[in-house]
All heavy atoms as TSV, in Angstrom:
chain	resi	resn	atom	element	x	y	z
A	1	MET	N	N	17.371	16.585	-12.885
A	1	MET	CA	C	16.277	16.093	-12.082
A	1	MET	C	C	16.630	14.693	-11.589
A	1	MET	O	O	17.139	13.881	-12.327
A	1	MET	CB	C	15.002	16.057	-12.928
A	1	MET	CG	C	13.846	15.471	-12.164
A	1	MET	SD	S	12.440	15.112	-13.198
A	1	MET	CE	C	11.573	16.634	-13.189
A	2	ALA	N	N	16.337	14.450	-10.341
A	2	ALA	CA	C	16.644	13.148	-9.754
A	2	ALA	C	C	15.624	12.118	-10.208
A	2	ALA	O	O	14.442	12.408	-10.320
A	2	ALA	CB	C	16.637	13.245	-8.242
A	3	ARG	N	N	16.129	10.927	-10.489
A	3	ARG	CA	C	15.241	9.847	-10.924
A	3	ARG	C	C	14.699	9.109	-9.712
A	3	ARG	O	O	15.374	8.975	-8.708
A	3	ARG	CB	C	16.002	8.881	-11.812
A	3	ARG	CG	C	16.421	9.567	-13.105
A	3	ARG	CD	C	16.788	8.589	-14.129
A	3	ARG	NE	N	15.582	7.807	-14.446
A	3	ARG	CZ	C	15.575	6.823	-15.306
A	3	ARG	NH1	N	16.664	6.469	-15.921
A	3	ARG	NH2	N	14.480	6.151	-15.551
A	4	SER	N	N	13.476	8.642	-9.862
A	4	SER	CA	C	12.890	7.868	-8.775
A	4	SER	C	C	13.469	6.454	-8.799
A	4	SER	O	O	14.132	6.051	-9.737
A	4	SER	CB	C	11.368	7.831	-8.891
A	4	SER	OG	O	10.997	7.219	-10.112
A	5	GLY	N	N	13.179	5.671	-7.756
A	5	GLY	CA	C	13.750	4.344	-7.618
A	5	GLY	C	C	13.189	3.317	-8.588
A	5	GLY	O	O	13.805	2.290	-8.823
A	6	ASN	N	N	12.032	3.581	-9.216
A	6	ASN	CA	C	11.486	2.579	-10.125
A	6	ASN	C	C	12.058	2.765	-11.528
A	6	ASN	O	O	12.533	3.809	-11.900
A	6	ASN	CB	C	9.955	2.603	-10.135
A	6	ASN	CG	C	9.404	3.963	-10.496
A	6	ASN	OD1	O	10.136	4.857	-10.855
A	6	ASN	ND2	N	8.097	4.105	-10.390
A	7	LYS	N	N	12.006	1.732	-12.360
A	7	LYS	CA	C	12.660	1.741	-13.663
A	7	LYS	C	C	11.939	2.601	-14.688
A	7	LYS	O	O	12.562	3.132	-15.588
A	7	LYS	CB	C	12.782	0.308	-14.183
A	7	LYS	CG	C	13.726	-0.521	-13.355
A	7	LYS	CD	C	13.850	-1.915	-13.907
A	7	LYS	CE	C	14.796	-2.703	-13.001
A	7	LYS	NZ	N	14.953	-4.079	-13.448
A	8	SER	N	N	10.632	2.759	-14.570
A	8	SER	CA	C	9.886	3.523	-15.569
A	8	SER	C	C	10.020	5.029	-15.362
A	8	SER	O	O	9.726	5.798	-16.256
A	8	SER	CB	C	8.416	3.126	-15.547
A	8	SER	OG	O	7.821	3.544	-14.339
A	9	GLY	N	N	10.418	5.442	-14.190
A	9	GLY	CA	C	10.542	6.860	-13.911
A	9	GLY	C	C	9.231	7.507	-13.516
A	9	GLY	O	O	9.180	8.688	-13.229
A	10	ALA	N	N	8.146	6.744	-13.490
A	10	ALA	CA	C	6.843	7.277	-13.125
A	10	ALA	C	C	6.716	7.324	-11.606
A	10	ALA	O	O	7.318	6.538	-10.899
A	10	ALA	CB	C	5.733	6.417	-13.706
A	11	GLU	N	N	5.911	8.254	-11.152
A	11	GLU	CA	C	5.646	8.342	-9.722
A	11	GLU	C	C	4.773	7.166	-9.304
A	11	GLU	O	O	3.889	6.741	-10.032
A	11	GLU	CB	C	4.929	9.650	-9.388
A	11	GLU	CG	C	5.786	10.874	-9.589
A	11	GLU	CD	C	6.927	10.959	-8.604
A	11	GLU	OE1	O	6.755	10.535	-7.445
A	11	GLU	OE2	O	7.992	11.433	-8.996
A	12	VAL	N	N	5.021	6.646	-8.116
A	12	VAL	CA	C	4.249	5.523	-7.616
A	12	VAL	C	C	3.401	6.002	-6.451
A	12	VAL	O	O	3.919	6.520	-5.469
A	12	VAL	CB	C	5.173	4.375	-7.147
A	12	VAL	CG1	C	4.353	3.245	-6.560
A	12	VAL	CG2	C	6.030	3.896	-8.294
A	13	TYR	N	N	2.098	5.858	-6.601
A	13	TYR	CA	C	1.177	6.208	-5.532
A	13	TYR	C	C	0.466	4.946	-5.114
A	13	TYR	O	O	0.039	4.157	-5.927
A	13	TYR	CB	C	0.154	7.250	-5.991
A	13	TYR	CG	C	0.784	8.565	-6.358
A	13	TYR	CD1	C	0.965	8.912	-7.669
A	13	TYR	CD2	C	1.213	9.428	-5.373
A	13	TYR	CE1	C	1.552	10.114	-8.025
A	13	TYR	CE2	C	1.791	10.633	-5.705
A	13	TYR	CZ	C	1.966	10.970	-7.032
A	13	TYR	OH	O	2.548	12.152	-7.355
A	14	GLY	N	N	0.342	4.777	-3.842
A	14	GLY	CA	C	-0.350	3.597	-3.343
A	14	GLY	C	C	-0.828	3.829	-1.929
A	14	GLY	O	O	-0.513	4.833	-1.296
A	15	THR	N	N	-1.584	2.899	-1.459
A	15	THR	CA	C	-2.094	2.981	-0.096
A	15	THR	C	C	-0.977	2.621	0.872
A	15	THR	O	O	-0.332	1.593	0.703
A	15	THR	CB	C	-3.273	2.015	0.073
A	15	THR	OG1	O	-4.233	2.278	-0.958
A	15	THR	CG2	C	-3.925	2.179	1.422
A	16	PRO	N	N	-0.764	3.448	1.890
A	16	PRO	CA	C	0.273	3.123	2.879
A	16	PRO	C	C	-0.035	1.821	3.607
A	16	PRO	O	O	-1.201	1.448	3.778
A	16	PRO	CB	C	0.233	4.307	3.853
A	16	PRO	CG	C	-0.460	5.400	3.119
A	16	PRO	CD	C	-1.393	4.739	2.154
A	17	THR	N	N	1.007	1.155	4.042
A	17	THR	CA	C	0.855	-0.135	4.712
A	17	THR	C	C	0.016	-0.012	5.976
A	17	THR	O	O	-0.818	-0.872	6.266
A	17	THR	CB	C	2.236	-0.717	5.045
A	17	THR	OG1	O	2.980	-0.823	3.832
A	17	THR	CG2	C	2.124	-2.079	5.673
A	18	TRP	N	N	0.203	1.066	6.740
A	18	TRP	CA	C	-0.546	1.203	7.993
A	18	TRP	C	C	-2.040	1.318	7.727
A	18	TRP	O	O	-2.853	0.855	8.526
A	18	TRP	CB	C	-0.034	2.379	8.826
A	18	TRP	CG	C	-0.342	3.733	8.265
A	18	TRP	CD1	C	0.429	4.477	7.442
A	18	TRP	CD2	C	-1.525	4.507	8.501
A	18	TRP	NE1	N	-0.187	5.663	7.140
A	18	TRP	CE2	C	-1.384	5.713	7.776
A	18	TRP	CE3	C	-2.677	4.298	9.241
A	18	TRP	CZ2	C	-2.368	6.695	7.783
A	18	TRP	CZ3	C	-3.662	5.290	9.242
A	18	TRP	CH2	C	-3.491	6.476	8.517
A	19	VAL	N	N	-2.431	1.882	6.600
A	19	VAL	CA	C	-3.849	1.995	6.261
A	19	VAL	C	C	-4.401	0.621	5.911
A	19	VAL	O	O	-5.511	0.256	6.327
A	19	VAL	CB	C	-4.060	2.978	5.094
A	19	VAL	CG1	C	-5.505	2.987	4.628
A	19	VAL	CG2	C	-3.622	4.379	5.484
A	20	LYS	N	N	-3.630	-0.176	5.176
A	20	LYS	CA	C	-4.068	-1.525	4.813
A	20	LYS	C	C	-4.231	-2.395	6.052
A	20	LYS	O	O	-5.208	-3.131	6.183
A	20	LYS	CB	C	-3.056	-2.163	3.866
A	20	LYS	CG	C	-3.003	-1.512	2.510
A	20	LYS	CD	C	-1.954	-2.170	1.643
A	20	LYS	CE	C	-1.811	-1.472	0.323
A	20	LYS	NZ	N	-0.771	-2.083	-0.518
A	21	ILE	N	N	-3.279	-2.308	6.974
A	21	ILE	CA	C	-3.336	-3.115	8.198
A	21	ILE	C	C	-4.514	-2.691	9.064
A	21	ILE	O	O	-5.258	-3.531	9.577
A	21	ILE	CB	C	-2.004	-3.023	8.972
A	21	ILE	CG1	C	-0.907	-3.713	8.164
A	21	ILE	CG2	C	-2.130	-3.624	10.361
A	21	ILE	CD1	C	0.479	-3.527	8.724
A	22	THR	N	N	-4.712	-1.391	9.221
A	22	THR	CA	C	-5.840	-0.894	10.016
A	22	THR	C	C	-7.168	-1.326	9.411
A	22	THR	O	O	-8.083	-1.746	10.123
A	22	THR	CB	C	-5.779	0.644	10.127
A	22	THR	OG1	O	-4.533	1.022	10.700
A	22	THR	CG2	C	-6.915	1.187	10.961
A	23	GLY	N	N	-7.282	-1.266	8.100
A	23	GLY	CA	C	-8.501	-1.701	7.429
A	23	GLY	C	C	-8.753	-3.187	7.603
A	23	GLY	O	O	-9.892	-3.607	7.829
A	24	ALA	N	N	-7.698	-3.985	7.524
A	24	ALA	CA	C	-7.838	-5.431	7.689
A	24	ALA	C	C	-8.269	-5.776	9.112
A	24	ALA	O	O	-9.130	-6.643	9.321
A	24	ALA	CB	C	-6.533	-6.133	7.340
A	25	VAL	N	N	-7.697	-5.106	10.091
A	25	VAL	CA	C	-8.069	-5.354	11.492
A	25	VAL	C	C	-9.513	-4.922	11.736
A	25	VAL	O	O	-10.286	-5.646	12.385
A	25	VAL	CB	C	-7.096	-4.633	12.450
A	25	VAL	CG1	C	-7.610	-4.654	13.877
A	25	VAL	CG2	C	-5.715	-5.260	12.367
A	26	ALA	N	N	-9.898	-3.776	11.216
A	26	ALA	CA	C	-11.276	-3.300	11.389
A	26	ALA	C	C	-12.264	-4.260	10.730
A	26	ALA	O	O	-13.314	-4.574	11.306
A	26	ALA	CB	C	-11.428	-1.895	10.806
A	27	LEU	N	N	-11.933	-4.748	9.543
A	27	LEU	CA	C	-12.799	-5.702	8.861
A	27	LEU	C	C	-12.912	-7.003	9.654
A	27	LEU	O	O	-14.006	-7.558	9.795
A	27	LEU	CB	C	-12.266	-5.989	7.457
A	27	LEU	CG	C	-13.066	-6.988	6.631
A	27	LEU	CD1	C	-14.467	-6.456	6.360
A	27	LEU	CD2	C	-12.345	-7.278	5.322
A	28	ALA	N	N	-11.810	-7.462	10.215
A	28	ALA	CA	C	-11.826	-8.690	11.016
A	28	ALA	C	C	-12.706	-8.522	12.254
A	28	ALA	O	O	-13.451	-9.437	12.621
A	28	ALA	CB	C	-10.401	-9.075	11.412
A	29	VAL	N	N	-12.639	-7.355	12.891
A	29	VAL	CA	C	-13.464	-7.102	14.079
A	29	VAL	C	C	-14.945	-7.080	13.706
A	29	VAL	O	O	-15.780	-7.665	14.405
A	29	VAL	CB	C	-13.037	-5.775	14.762
A	29	VAL	CG1	C	-14.051	-5.336	15.805
A	29	VAL	CG2	C	-11.662	-5.917	15.369
A	30	VAL	N	N	-15.281	-6.445	12.609
A	30	VAL	CA	C	-16.678	-6.385	12.163
A	30	VAL	C	C	-17.200	-7.783	11.838
A	30	VAL	O	O	-18.321	-8.143	12.227
A	30	VAL	CB	C	-16.823	-5.440	10.945
A	30	VAL	CG1	C	-18.187	-5.576	10.286
A	30	VAL	CG2	C	-16.580	-3.998	11.361
A	31	VAL	N	N	-16.388	-8.582	11.148
A	31	VAL	CA	C	-16.804	-9.956	10.820
A	31	VAL	C	C	-16.982	-10.779	12.091
A	31	VAL	O	O	-17.949	-11.533	12.229
A	31	VAL	CB	C	-15.794	-10.610	9.858
A	31	VAL	CG1	C	-16.027	-12.108	9.728
A	31	VAL	CG2	C	-15.844	-9.941	8.490
A	32	LEU	N	N	-16.067	-10.622	13.043
A	32	LEU	CA	C	-16.166	-11.355	14.305
A	32	LEU	C	C	-17.437	-10.970	15.065
A	32	LEU	O	O	-18.153	-11.840	15.579
A	32	LEU	CB	C	-14.935	-11.096	15.171
A	32	LEU	CG	C	-14.883	-11.824	16.504
A	32	LEU	CD1	C	-14.832	-13.327	16.285
A	32	LEU	CD2	C	-13.673	-11.371	17.298
A	33	ILE	N	N	-17.743	-9.707	15.128
A	33	ILE	CA	C	-18.962	-9.247	15.802
A	33	ILE	C	C	-20.195	-9.789	15.090
A	33	ILE	O	O	-21.152	-10.237	15.734
A	33	ILE	CB	C	-18.995	-7.705	15.889
A	33	ILE	CG1	C	-17.929	-7.215	16.873
A	33	ILE	CG2	C	-20.368	-7.194	16.291
A	33	ILE	CD1	C	-17.732	-5.723	16.887
A	34	ALA	N	N	-20.187	-9.784	13.759
A	34	ALA	CA	C	-21.325	-10.315	13.005
A	34	ALA	C	C	-21.522	-11.803	13.279
A	34	ALA	O	O	-22.664	-12.266	13.430
A	34	ALA	CB	C	-21.112	-10.064	11.511
A	35	ILE	N	N	-20.438	-12.544	13.375
A	35	ILE	CA	C	-20.534	-13.976	13.674
A	35	ILE	C	C	-21.100	-14.197	15.070
A	35	ILE	O	O	-21.967	-15.052	15.277
A	35	ILE	CB	C	-19.164	-14.663	13.512
A	35	ILE	CG1	C	-18.782	-14.706	12.033
A	35	ILE	CG2	C	-19.157	-16.053	14.110
A	35	ILE	CD1	C	-17.362	-15.154	11.776
A	36	VAL	N	N	-20.635	-13.430	16.043
A	36	VAL	CA	C	-21.126	-13.571	17.419
A	36	VAL	C	C	-22.612	-13.251	17.489
A	36	VAL	O	O	-23.378	-13.961	18.141
A	36	VAL	CB	C	-20.315	-12.668	18.378
A	36	VAL	CG1	C	-20.980	-12.562	19.735
A	36	VAL	CG2	C	-18.896	-13.194	18.521
A	37	ILE	N	N	-23.047	-12.219	16.803
A	37	ILE	CA	C	-24.463	-11.847	16.814
A	37	ILE	C	C	-25.302	-12.894	16.087
A	37	ILE	O	O	-26.359	-13.308	16.573
A	37	ILE	CB	C	-24.664	-10.453	16.187
A	37	ILE	CG1	C	-24.071	-9.384	17.107
A	37	ILE	CG2	C	-26.135	-10.171	15.913
A	37	ILE	CD1	C	-24.038	-7.998	16.500
A	38	ALA	N	N	-24.829	-13.364	14.938
A	38	ALA	CA	C	-25.597	-14.312	14.130
A	38	ALA	C	C	-25.735	-15.670	14.813
A	38	ALA	O	O	-26.758	-16.335	14.686
A	38	ALA	CB	C	-24.956	-14.480	12.755
A	39	THR	N	N	-24.722	-16.088	15.539
A	39	THR	CA	C	-24.763	-17.410	16.167
A	39	THR	C	C	-25.324	-17.369	17.583
A	39	THR	O	O	-25.586	-18.418	18.156
A	39	THR	CB	C	-23.357	-18.026	16.217
A	39	THR	OG1	O	-22.488	-17.168	16.966
A	39	THR	CG2	C	-22.800	-18.247	14.828
A	40	GLY	N	N	-25.481	-16.198	18.149
A	40	GLY	CA	C	-26.010	-16.082	19.499
A	40	GLY	C	C	-24.985	-16.391	20.577
A	40	GLY	O	O	-25.349	-16.626	21.732
A	41	LEU	N	N	-23.719	-16.412	20.239
A	41	LEU	CA	C	-22.676	-16.711	21.224
A	41	LEU	C	C	-22.548	-15.633	22.295
A	41	LEU	O	O	-22.008	-15.884	23.352
A	41	LEU	CB	C	-21.325	-16.896	20.523
A	41	LEU	CG	C	-21.205	-18.125	19.632
A	41	LEU	CD1	C	-19.870	-18.102	18.902
A	41	LEU	CD2	C	-21.338	-19.382	20.440
A	42	GLY	N	N	-23.049	-14.447	22.014
A	42	GLY	CA	C	-22.936	-13.357	22.971
A	42	GLY	C	C	-23.894	-13.468	24.135
A	42	GLY	O	O	-23.743	-12.780	25.141
A	43	GLY	N	N	-24.890	-14.327	24.027
A	43	GLY	CA	C	-25.867	-14.473	25.099
A	43	GLY	C	C	-26.922	-13.388	25.045
A	43	GLY	O	O	-26.955	-12.560	24.140
A	44	THR	N	N	-27.776	-13.391	26.042
A	44	THR	CA	C	-28.817	-12.368	26.102
A	44	THR	C	C	-28.244	-11.096	26.718
A	44	THR	O	O	-27.380	-11.143	27.583
A	44	THR	CB	C	-30.007	-12.853	26.942
A	44	THR	OG1	O	-29.528	-13.185	28.246
A	44	THR	CG2	C	-30.654	-14.066	26.321
A	45	HIS	N	N	-28.766	-9.983	26.279
A	45	HIS	CA	C	-28.281	-8.699	26.784
A	45	HIS	C	C	-29.451	-7.898	27.331
A	45	HIS	O	O	-30.591	-8.093	26.939
A	45	HIS	CB	C	-27.593	-7.904	25.674
A	45	HIS	CG	C	-26.304	-8.501	25.250
A	45	HIS	ND1	N	-25.136	-8.310	25.936
A	45	HIS	CD2	C	-25.992	-9.320	24.225
A	45	HIS	CE1	C	-24.173	-8.978	25.341
A	45	HIS	NE2	N	-24.666	-9.596	24.287
A	46	GLY	N	N	-29.145	-6.997	28.219
A	46	GLY	CA	C	-30.161	-6.146	28.800
A	46	GLY	C	C	-29.870	-5.932	30.270
A	46	GLY	O	O	-28.988	-6.562	30.852
A	47	PRO	N	N	-30.618	-5.040	30.906
A	47	PRO	CA	C	-30.345	-4.739	32.306
A	47	PRO	C	C	-30.588	-5.931	33.226
A	47	PRO	O	O	-29.953	-6.064	34.262
A	47	PRO	CB	C	-31.290	-3.592	32.632
A	47	PRO	CG	C	-32.254	-3.508	31.523
A	47	PRO	CD	C	-31.677	-4.216	30.355
A	48	GLY	N	N	-31.484	-6.835	32.870
A	48	GLY	CA	C	-31.765	-7.986	33.702
A	48	GLY	C	C	-30.627	-8.990	33.747
A	48	GLY	O	O	-30.576	-9.848	34.618
A	49	ARG	N	N	-29.696	-8.886	32.833
A	49	ARG	CA	C	-28.569	-9.815	32.780
A	49	ARG	C	C	-27.644	-9.647	33.977
A	49	ARG	O	O	-26.982	-10.585	34.396
A	49	ARG	CB	C	-27.805	-9.583	31.479
A	49	ARG	CG	C	-26.633	-10.495	31.303
A	49	ARG	CD	C	-25.947	-10.228	29.995
A	49	ARG	NE	N	-24.887	-11.206	29.776
A	49	ARG	CZ	C	-24.106	-11.224	28.744
A	49	ARG	NH1	N	-24.258	-10.332	27.796
A	49	ARG	NH2	N	-23.174	-12.126	28.619
A	50	HIS	N	N	-27.602	-8.475	34.549
A	50	HIS	CA	C	-26.649	-8.175	35.612
A	50	HIS	C	C	-27.224	-8.353	37.009
A	50	HIS	O	O	-26.558	-8.081	37.994
A	50	HIS	CB	C	-26.109	-6.754	35.433
A	50	HIS	CG	C	-25.450	-6.557	34.107
A	50	HIS	ND1	N	-24.215	-7.048	33.820
A	50	HIS	CD2	C	-25.879	-5.944	32.979
A	50	HIS	CE1	C	-23.895	-6.745	32.576
A	50	HIS	NE2	N	-24.888	-6.071	32.048
A	51	PHE	N	N	-28.463	-8.768	37.099
A	51	PHE	CA	C	-29.112	-8.972	38.394
A	51	PHE	C	C	-29.590	-10.414	38.492
A	51	PHE	O	O	-29.912	-11.046	37.496
A	51	PHE	CB	C	-30.319	-8.039	38.553
A	51	PHE	CG	C	-29.964	-6.584	38.487
A	51	PHE	CD1	C	-30.269	-5.833	37.361
A	51	PHE	CD2	C	-29.330	-5.959	39.542
A	51	PHE	CE1	C	-29.951	-4.496	37.291
A	51	PHE	CE2	C	-29.012	-4.626	39.478
A	51	PHE	CZ	C	-29.313	-3.892	38.348
A	52	SER	N	N	-29.661	-10.902	39.705
A	52	SER	CA	C	-30.259	-12.222	39.879
A	52	SER	C	C	-31.768	-12.085	39.714
A	52	SER	O	O	-32.330	-10.993	39.822
A	52	SER	CB	C	-29.901	-12.795	41.243
A	52	SER	OG	O	-30.500	-12.027	42.260
A	53	GLN	N	N	-32.456	-13.173	39.499
A	53	GLN	CA	C	-33.897	-13.127	39.257
A	53	GLN	C	C	-34.678	-12.607	40.456
A	53	GLN	O	O	-35.747	-12.044	40.301
A	53	GLN	CB	C	-34.406	-14.517	38.860
A	53	GLN	CG	C	-33.885	-14.987	37.516
A	53	GLN	CD	C	-34.327	-14.082	36.377
A	53	GLN	OE1	O	-35.432	-13.532	36.391
A	53	GLN	NE2	N	-33.459	-13.902	35.404
A	54	GLU	N	N	-34.158	-12.769	41.657
A	54	GLU	CA	C	-34.866	-12.308	42.853
A	54	GLU	C	C	-34.835	-10.785	42.994
A	54	GLU	O	O	-35.708	-10.202	43.599
A	54	GLU	CB	C	-34.249	-12.928	44.116
A	54	GLU	CG	C	-34.405	-14.438	44.209
A	54	GLU	CD	C	-33.354	-15.174	43.401
A	54	GLU	OE1	O	-32.203	-14.679	43.326
A	54	GLU	OE2	O	-33.661	-16.212	42.833
A	55	THR	N	N	-33.804	-10.137	42.490
A	55	THR	CA	C	-33.661	-8.699	42.713
A	55	THR	C	C	-34.255	-7.846	41.607
A	55	THR	O	O	-34.326	-6.644	41.730
A	55	THR	CB	C	-32.174	-8.317	42.869
A	55	THR	OG1	O	-31.473	-8.688	41.683
A	55	THR	CG2	C	-31.562	-9.014	44.074
A	56	VAL	N	N	-34.680	-8.451	40.522
A	56	VAL	CA	C	-35.234	-7.681	39.417
A	56	VAL	C	C	-36.682	-7.338	39.736
A	56	VAL	O	O	-37.511	-8.208	39.992
A	56	VAL	CB	C	-35.159	-8.462	38.092
A	56	VAL	CG1	C	-35.817	-7.688	36.966
A	56	VAL	CG2	C	-33.714	-8.788	37.754
A	57	GLU	N	N	-36.966	-6.045	39.725
A	57	GLU	CA	C	-38.330	-5.601	39.985
A	57	GLU	C	C	-39.055	-5.424	38.660
A	57	GLU	O	O	-38.484	-4.895	37.710
A	57	GLU	CB	C	-38.315	-4.292	40.763
A	57	GLU	CG	C	-37.670	-4.418	42.132
A	57	GLU	CD	C	-37.635	-3.102	42.869
A	57	GLU	OE1	O	-38.366	-2.173	42.470
A	57	GLU	OE2	O	-36.863	-2.999	43.828
A	58	PRO	N	N	-40.297	-5.823	38.573
A	58	PRO	CA	C	-41.038	-5.640	37.321
A	58	PRO	C	C	-41.261	-4.156	37.039
A	58	PRO	O	O	-41.395	-3.341	37.947
A	58	PRO	CB	C	-42.363	-6.355	37.563
A	58	PRO	CG	C	-42.468	-6.522	39.041
A	58	PRO	CD	C	-41.079	-6.469	39.592
A	59	VAL	N	N	-41.282	-3.844	35.782
A	59	VAL	CA	C	-41.494	-2.467	35.358
A	59	VAL	C	C	-42.989	-2.192	35.387
A	59	VAL	O	O	-43.776	-2.927	34.802
A	59	VAL	CB	C	-40.941	-2.235	33.944
A	59	VAL	CG1	C	-41.241	-0.822	33.472
A	59	VAL	CG2	C	-39.457	-2.527	33.903
A	60	PRO	N	N	-43.428	-1.137	36.109
A	60	PRO	CA	C	-44.868	-0.829	36.142
A	60	PRO	C	C	-45.355	-0.406	34.757
A	60	PRO	O	O	-44.677	0.292	34.036
A	60	PRO	CB	C	-44.980	0.334	37.130
A	60	PRO	CG	C	-43.606	0.827	37.347
A	60	PRO	CD	C	-42.644	-0.214	36.875
A	61	GLN	N	N	-46.577	-0.864	34.442
A	61	GLN	CA	C	-47.105	-0.559	33.118
A	61	GLN	C	C	-48.112	0.510	33.186
A	61	GLN	O	O	-48.995	0.787	33.665
A	61	GLN	CB	C	-47.652	-1.820	32.493
A	61	GLN	CG	C	-46.595	-2.875	32.457
A	61	GLN	CD	C	-46.297	-3.365	31.060
A	61	GLN	OE1	O	-47.074	-3.182	30.166
A	61	GLN	NE2	N	-45.157	-3.973	30.889
């Protein structure tokens, strides 16, 4: 039987590097979005943001 590369001869299982990197990037994006939302750096959002004040028609009630 062929021996593995480690000295103990035990199988080594671990998380692949690409999974760790993807998780770190995803976590960084989530933290960045949370910071933008919490600090208000994103500005106001909504359909009125894309129109000038003169062109926005009031919504009938």
